[in-house]
Structure formats: C-alpha cells, structure tokens
N, C-alpha and C positions, 0 to 999 in steps of 0.2 A: 784105480779106487776101485772098494771095496765096497761092492753093490748088496745093498742094508738089504736085512730080510725082511718085507712084508705082512703086515697083518693087518684083518681087517674089523672090520664092526659091523655089526647092521643095528643100530637103536630102532625102539618098536614104534615109533612116528616117519621111520621111513631114509632118517639119514645116510646113507654112506660116511665110513668113517676109513681111513690110510694112516694107518703109520707106519713110520718110514724113520729108525732108533742108528744111531751113524753118533758115538760114540767122538767122535773126532773131532764132527761139526765145529769149526772157528780155529779149533786147533793148530792145525796146518800153519794158520798164518801168524801164531802169536797169541791171537786176544780169547775172551773168556766163550767156553762154550754157549751157541748159540739152535737154535730153534728157529725153525719157521712156520709160522699155519694160517691155512690159504680155505678159502671156502669156493665153489666155481657152483656157481650155479647155472640152471640148462635153461637160460635167455640169453640172446642178443637180438641185434641188428632183423634177423630175417624173422625174431616170432613175431615183428612189432605189428599192430593194427594196420591195415592201410590210412591216414588223416593222422595217424600218429608219432612221422620217420623223426628218429634220432630217438625214441624214446628209454628205449633199452638202457644208451647212454647218458642221460637224465637222469636218472631212475643211478646209476653206479652213481651220483653225486647224489641224492639226499638220499644215499644207506649213509653218511657222512656228516649230517647236520645234525644229529642226539635221536634216542632210540625210547627206550620203556625207563629207564633206569639214571639216564643221563643228558645231563643239558646237552647244545651240540659246540664243537668243539674239543668239549670233552670225550672223543675216540682220541683225536692226536694227542691229547698232552699225556692221558695215560699212556700212551706207544714212545712218545717220542723222552717220556720222563721218567722211561724204566729203559732210555737206552738202545730203542728201539726203530724202526722205519716200517714203513705203511703205506698199501699203494690200493689201487685198484686200475681196470680196464675190461672194454665194451668189446666184444669179439662177433662174427657171424652166428655161433653161435652157443655162445656161453659166454656167465662176464668173472670174474674174478674179485677179490681182495683178499692182498694178503698183505704179515708182518711176520719181520724178521726182529728177535730180542735174545737179548740174551737167555739164557735153558732155566734160567730161577723166577722168568714172567712169562714162564709158559699159562697158569692160571689166567690170571690177566689177560692174553691173550683170547684164551678159549671163552671168556665169561664179556669182552665184548664183539666178538662175531655172533656166539648165543643172543646175548641182548638185542643187538641192531637185527637178527633171523623171526626171535620174539613179537619183536613189535621199532620200525623203524619212525619219529619223530616226522610226520606224513605232516602237515601244515602249509598253509594258504601263504603266509610270507615263505617257510623255506622253500617253497616250490616254483616263486616267484622271483627268489633270491638266486637256483641254481640252476633256472630258463637264463638269468640276461646273463650268469659265469658263460653257458654253454652257450649262447650269443656269441660272446664276446671269445669264446674260443672253435668256434667258427672262422667269425673278422680272421684272428690271427693265423690261423692253421690255412685258412683252407682262402679265403678271401680278399685277404691281401698281400697271399704268398706266392710266386713263377710257382708254377705247377701245380698249385695248392687244388688236393684231392686227388690228384695223378697219379697211379690210375685208377687206386680203386675207390673214386667213388665215381666218376667219370666214365674209365671203362663197363658194369656190369648192364647198366643199360643201352648201353649197345647191341654188346649179348646173352644177355639174357629177358628171356622176355613178362616170364611176371612180379610181382610186385617183391613177392620177402626174397627173388637174389634182387632186383635189377631196385630199389631204391635205398638213398640216400641216405644211409647210416647213420651219419651224421645228423642229417635233421633238416627243416626246413623250417625257416622261422617262422613262418603262421601255424603251423603245426604245433607246433614250443612254445607258443605266447599261447596255444588255442584249452592245452592241456589246462586238468582241475585236479584238484586232491584226489576226488571221488575217483577219474581215470587214472592215479595214481596208485587210492591203498586196490579196484582192481588191476591191479598188474600184482603188484605183493600178494595177494590174497590168489592170484593165476598160479606166477610165475615162483617167490620165494619159500611155496612150502620147503620142510626138513627134507622131504620125501625126492624135491627133485635136483636135491643141493651132493656135491661130495666135500666132503671134512676132510682134509690131509697137514695131518701133522709126522715133520724131518727136523732129526738131527740127535741134538742131545737128548735122549728123550727116555724113558722107566717105561716097557709099552702097559707096563702091571699098574700105573699110579698114572700116566695118563689116558688109560682108558674109562679112568675112574672115574676123574675129571672130565672127560666129553660127558659121560651119562649125569658128573652132577649139573652142567650148564647146561646140554644141550636137552638134557632127558624128558625135562617139563616143556622143552617147545610143539604146541602143538599141534597134532597133523593135520594134513588136508589134504581134500582128495590131489590130485595128480591126474591131471588130462594125461592123455596117449600124445606123446612130441608128434606133429605130421609129417611127413614128404616137403621136403622141398624140390623134392624131383622133377626135372623139365626134362623132354628134348636137345638134343642137341643139334647145330647148328643145321639148316640143309644147308646153305650158299654162306661165302663169304658176306658178312657183314660191316657198314660202312658206319662211319660217326665223325664228327665237326663242331670242337666249340673253339672259343676264340676265349683266351690269355689276358688277358690290361693288363697281366705284370712280371711276360712269361717277353727274356730277349730274345729268345730261339724256336721255330718251330719242332714240336717233337711229335713221336708217335707212341700207340703200342698196342700189344697184340697181344690176342687173348683167346687161349686155345680150353680147353675143358678138359678135365681131366680123368682120370677114371677113379676109381671111389677109392677113398681114405682109407676105409673102415673094410667095407671088403676085394679093394682087391688091392693091397694096402703094398705089394711085390713089386705089380705095376706101376703103382705112384710112387714110391721110393728109384721106379727108372728116369722118372720123370726126375725126381729131382738131382739124380748124379747126370742126368740132358743137362741141366742150369745150369747145377755148376760147370761139365764140361765148355759150355758154353760163351761163362762170364765170367769167369767167377774165377779174377787175376789176372795179369799182365799174358800170362803163356797160355788161355782158351780162347778159342776161336771166334768169337765177334772182336772182344779187344784184339785180337789178330788184325780178323781182314776191316771189320771197317774205322777202328781208331787209327793203328798205327802200319797197317798197308794199305789199305784208298783212301784212307783218312777223311769219309761220309759221316761220323756225329765225333762230337763232343763226347758222351757220354753213353753207356750205353749196357745192358743188366736182363738178365732173363733170373725169374723163380718162378715157382711156388704155391700157391698163394697169395689171396690180395691183400693179406695185411705185415706182410713183410717177407712171413714163417712158412715155411713147410706144415704140413701134420697139424695147423690150428684149427680145419673146421671138418663137420661133414661135407655129403658131398649136396652139391655139389660144388666143385674149386675148381679154382682158377690156372693153369701156366700162365705166364706174364714174358713180355719182352718188349722191353721200351728202348727210346734211343731220344738224343738230345742230335739234334744236326744243324744246319747253317741252309738259308733260304735256297742258296742258291744248287745243293745238291739235291734236294725234294724228297720230295716220301717215295718215288715209285724208285728211286735205286738204294734208299734204305733200305727198306723192303725188301726188295728180290735180293741183295747181298743178304740179305738175311735167310729170302729160300731156302739162295746157295747151299749156308751154310750147312738148313737140314738137308734139305738135299745130301749132299754126302753126306753127314753122320746115319741116316737111313738108309741109302748101299752100299757104304763100307767102316758104317764103323767107328768109334773113336779107337786109337791106338794101345798099346798095352801099356805101358805109357803113359797119357791122359787119364787111362781108368784108372791104372789103381795112386795117383798124384794126389784125386780129386778124393777118392776116397779114401784113402789115409787122411787127408783135410777134415774131410769132414766125419771119420773116427774121433780122432784129435779137435775136433772145435764139441761135439760134443760132449766125452771124458771131460773137457777144462770145462766146462758149461755146467752138467753132473757137481763138482767141486762146488760147485756155490748155492747154496744151502738155501737162497733162495729161487732159483732157477731151480734146481730138483725138485722141490716141494712142488711148485708152479709145472714142472710139466706131467712130476705123478696124478695132482688130480687133473687135467686136462687130458690127460694120456686114457684116465679111468673113467671118468664121461663120456666122451669124446668116443672112443673106442673098450670100454669096460675091462683094460688092464695094466690099472698103470705100471705094471710089469718091461712093458712094451720098451720105454726109454731105456733101461737097461739092454734091447734085443740089436738098440736100433746099428748102433755099431760092426755089428756085423752081418746084417740083415744088406746092410750100404752094403757091404762088403764082397755079399757077395752076389752085388750087379752084374751082372758079364754084358759084355760090349752087345752082345744080338736085342740084349735087353733094349741097351740104347739107342741102338737104331731103331729098333720098332716103333723106338717110346716117339724116335723122330722122325718115322712114317706115318704117327698119327693125331702129328701133329699140323694137317691138312690147312691147306689157305683155300680147301673149298667148305671149311668148316670155322670157320673162324673170327671176331674180330677183329676191326681195326679203327682205329680210334685215334684220328689227326689233329695237336695240339698248334691252334694257332694265332701269334702272338697278333696285338689288336694294331692293326694298321698298316700288317702285313700285304704291301701286294702281289707280290708271286704264291699266297693260299695253298704253297705244300706240295702244289704239281712238280713234278720232272719235265 
C-alpha cells in the first residue's frame, strides 16, 4: 500500500483536521471510490467523574439521537441511504464516531458530524431511552454472558487504585439511572468542544475541495474553552495484588494477570517490545504459552496475552495494561497455571526469543498492519486515534518498521519487567465451584 500524504488544518475554533487522500480507495476491490470520515473526541472512560460510571459510553449513544437540524434516526437514514455504514465506540481515553460512504457523499457525512458537534438533541426522553438501551447492552455483554467483563472490567480494580483507572467503564445501573439532562449538557460542554476533537477524512478526496467543505460545515461550530487534560498516572504496584470474582455463568475457572506497561506515548519503543512479547507468548499454535500450557502440559483450554485492556495495543495513553488470561479446569488449579506462565516469562527474560520466533512474529504484525490499513475505515480510525493520542497520525505508517526493529534483547527486557511482585492476579471462580481455584 502506498502511504497517503497527510494534510493538516486547524480551524479557528480549535478543531484539528487530518486529510489523507487516496484516489484508489475502494477501487482495488472493484467497488466505487469511498471515503472515511471520523471524529475522535478526547474523552473516554477515564474522564468520568465519580458517581457517573458508564457516562462516556452513554453519551456516545446520545450522539445518535438527533441533532440541531435532524430528528431522531435521521443520521442513520442519511448514511445508509447513501450506501454507507457508520458507528461509534468508547475507549479509555477517547470516543470516536465514523462513517464510510461513496466519495460522492462526502459533504453529507461532514454535515452530519458537524451538526451533532454543534448541538446534539439531549432530551429527557432520549436520555431515559438510551439508559435503558445501555443497561440491556450490559446485561447481554456482561451480566448474562460467561466471562462477561473478563478482564477489561474486572481486572482494573485489582491492578489500579484510582477511580479513573479502576472503575467500571460500562457503568453501574444506579449511576446510569441517576444521570440527568443537565449532567449530559455539562458533559457535552466540557468534552465535546471542537478544540477537544480530531476530524479525519481519508480515501478518495480532493484536498482543496475537502478543506473548503470542512470550513463550510465545521467553521461556525462555536469554540469553547478546553480544560487541560489531567494525568491519570499512578504508582506501579509495590507487591502482588489478588482479587477473586464469582461468575454464575462460567463453566470453568479462569485467571487474568495484569501488569503495567511502559508509557505508550513517552516510551513507545519499549511499549512495542511488549507488543512483540505478547505475540511470542500467545499468537498462534507455535507461540510459547500455546505450546506449553495447551499442547504440552494440558493445563488450560484457552490462553491469551496482549497489550491493552480493550483488546488492542496503542489504544490508550499511560497507564496501560499487559494482560495474560487463561481458562483452565478445576483440577489443574490456579497456582499451576500461573507457575507455568511465570516459567515461560523467566525463560524469555533470560534467553530472549529465538531468531525464528522474532522474525515470524514481526513479519506477521507488519503484514497485519498493512492489511488493516488497506481498509479505508481502519486507516481513518487509526489516523484519528494516533493524531489524538500521540499527536502524530504518521505513526501508523511507521509502526511496521518500528516493530521490525524490536530486538531479542528488547523482548527479553520486556519479559523481565513483567514481575510477579508488581502485578494483579484476578481469579474467576464458577458459581458452586468447590475447588476455589487453588492448586
């Protein structure tokens, strides 16, 4: 894939704009030329005040309930009527909204995003309706699902001590039910200012014409003061932290290990060594933990290692989390599983990965990144999040090379830093499990 030349504009109201033209967008697959449009707001789970858990995600839902010029569901009809797709998602440090449409519909997408940036329709009816929708989503994805919230909801309160980092970003029912229209209006005023957002447009676009359209639709969105973003940093654990949760739907016990990662922004190369380490540990049948725990010793039925609580690396600022999760049978027990994981980490810390392991993993990562960024929507979203979190959308095109430069010594150092005396251990116990997960 030929990397697009990026163009930047900052509007007088503070909105940062990244344009990534690619005239071949969509045409390689025989489709009509397409364009991706996303808006990333610098607000996520960690920005929620105490007593308002789940508020960032609730607000994401409200942003689809109509706006200054459009009635409820009009956004859906306009995008789908143009042959496009759309969605939004809430993360630890940002919330994004996006659509992919035929390039001829670019102005329609810009109008839609500008209209709800200017004034979403926040009413009592919309609020109560979306609280019910979010509660049902929580029931479906967490409360009534085996291993729901494992580990992204259940691990943070074991590993972290501050409310920002430890609380349930999906939301507590009581907090959601107590949300008011005034709360929502204050949240919008605080976090949804143009100066707190990045607009990304990628694909089959003309830069000059797109710049004109951005000014036309976003230029009159009123500027508002943006408060400095607080630091959510906290000290590393001074010892091993333990927690246990009973899961009424889980058929088998499980364990999650959580470790603090290097700062994804300030210590990027060290962070990328952990990305490679995670792949060496669990990416594919040839990986260390798959071979040892699953095939050789038959200790687990599933094992996974990764950077980031939300399932993807480079998705948050500091602090971020390295996780190792495993599902095992009761007779094996927690201590044998954790002991085997520690043993494999110790081997990597001492000897590092082999040359074959390292080349296989880094080549696979590079290929995966190139493949993902061939998709307009993935490229649009990654450009926007990289610009917001790192201040450099160009980072997404540099990652394959930087990951390829991770050495065996770097991986060994990353493994050594995953210390048993500075981690969280979360045990999932099936309801009625008499073994209690002990070895």
